[in-house]
C-alpha positions in Angstrom: 50.4 -112.2 -170.5 53.4 -110.1 -169.3 57.0 -110.6 -170.4 59.9 -109.3 -168.3 63.5 -109.2 -169.4 66.3 -108.2 -167.1 69.7 -106.9 -167.9 72.7 -105.3 -166.3 73.9 -108.1 -164.1 77.6 -108.9 -163.8 80.6 -108.8 -161.5 81.3 -106.1 -159.0 83.7 -105.7 -156.2 82.5 -105.3 -152.6 81.7 -101.7 -152.1 81.0 -101.3 -155.8 77.8 -100.6 -157.8 75.6 -102.1 -160.5 72.5 -101.0 -162.2 69.9 -103.5 -163.2 67.2 -102.9 -165.8 63.9 -104.6 -166.6 61.9 -104.1 -169.7 58.2 -105.1 -169.7 56.1 -106.1 -172.7 52.8 -107.7 -173.4 49.7 -106.7 -171.4 51.3 -104.2 -169.1 49.8 -101.2 -167.5 51.3 -98.1 -165.9 49.3 -98.6 -162.8 50.7 -102.0 -162.0 53.3 -102.3 -159.3 56.7 -103.8 -160.1 59.6 -105.1 -158.1 62.8 -107.1 -157.7 63.5 -110.3 -155.9 66.8 -112.3 -155.6 67.8 -115.9 -154.9 71.2 -117.1 -153.8 72.4 -120.7 -154.1 70.7 -122.9 -151.5 68.4 -120.1 -150.3 64.8 -119.2 -151.0 63.8 -116.4 -153.2 63.5 -113.2 -151.2 62.0 -109.8 -151.7 64.3 -106.9 -152.4 62.2 -103.9 -153.5 58.9 -102.8 -155.1 57.6 -99.6 -156.5 54.1 -98.4 -157.0 52.7 -95.5 -159.0 49.7 -93.5 -157.8 49.5 -91.0 -160.6 51.5 -88.0 -161.8 55.0 -88.0 -160.4 54.1 -89.8 -157.1 55.8 -93.1 -156.5 55.9 -95.4 -153.4 58.9 -97.6 -152.8 59.3 -100.6 -150.4 62.6 -102.1 -149.5 63.8 -105.2 -147.7 65.6 -104.2 -144.5 68.9 -105.7 -145.7 69.1 -103.3 -148.6 67.7 -100.1 -147.2 70.0 -97.2 -147.8 72.1 -99.1 -150.4 69.6 -100.0 -153.2 67.3 -97.7 -155.0 64.3 -98.8 -157.2 62.9 -96.6 -159.9 60.7 -96.8 -162.9 60.1 -95.1 -166.3 56.5 -95.5 -167.2 57.0 -94.2 -170.7 59.4 -97.0 -171.3 57.6 -99.7 -169.3 60.8 -100.2 -167.5 62.0 -100.6 -163.9 65.5 -100.3 -162.5 67.4 -101.3 -159.5 70.6 -99.3 -158.5 72.8 -101.5 -156.2 75.3 -99.5 -154.3 77.8 -100.4 -151.5 77.6 -104.0 -152.6 78.3 -106.8 -150.1 79.3 -110.4 -150.8 75.9 -111.5 -149.4 74.2 -109.5 -152.2 75.4 -112.0 -154.7 72.4 -113.8 -156.3 70.2 -114.1 -159.3 68.0 -111.0 -159.4 64.5 -111.4 -160.8 62.3 -108.6 -162.1 58.6 -109.0 -161.0 55.3 -107.5 -161.9 52.1 -107.4 -159.9 48.4 -107.2 -161.0 47.9 -105.0 -157.9 48.5 -101.3 -158.2 50.2 -101.0 -154.8 52.5 -103.3 -152.8 52.4 -102.5 -149.1 54.2 -105.5 -147.6 57.2 -107.7 -148.6 55.0 -110.8 -148.4 52.9 -109.7 -151.3 53.7 -112.2 -154.1 54.0 -111.0 -157.7 52.2 -112.4 -160.6 54.9 -112.4 -163.3 58.6 -113.1 -163.3 61.6 -112.4 -165.5 64.2 -115.0 -166.2 66.8 -113.4 -163.9 70.2 -111.8 -164.2 73.3 -112.9 -162.2 75.0 -110.5 -159.8 78.3 -111.6 -158.5 80.2 -109.7 -155.8 83.9 -110.3 -155.1 85.4 -109.6 -151.7 
C-alpha cells in the first residue's frame, strides 16, 4: 500500500501563490508517476497536473488547460515527495487539492486515473 500526505494548503488572495507538498510512504517507487487533483464544492474531482520520471534528470509534466502557465508540478525522488506551485491564483482555483500516485510509470492523458489518494488539503482564494 501507498500512503500520501498533503500539506501547504491555506488562504491566499487572488493573484497570490501557495506551494503544496505531498510526502509518499509505503510501497512507493521512483518510477511511479504522481499527480494532483482538486475538487470544489458541488463539482466532480478534476485533474490538475501529473509528473513522470524516465530516468536521470528527465521529467515529463502534464497540466490541465485551466492551470497551464500558472501552476508548476515538481518532484524530489530522494524524498519521495511531489510539489505543486500555485501562482496567479484565481477564485475558481479554490478547492480541496488531492495528491495522487499511479502504478503506471508515465501519465499521458488527463483521463488516466490514479491508484492512490491522499486525504486532501484545502486551498481557499479570496477575491
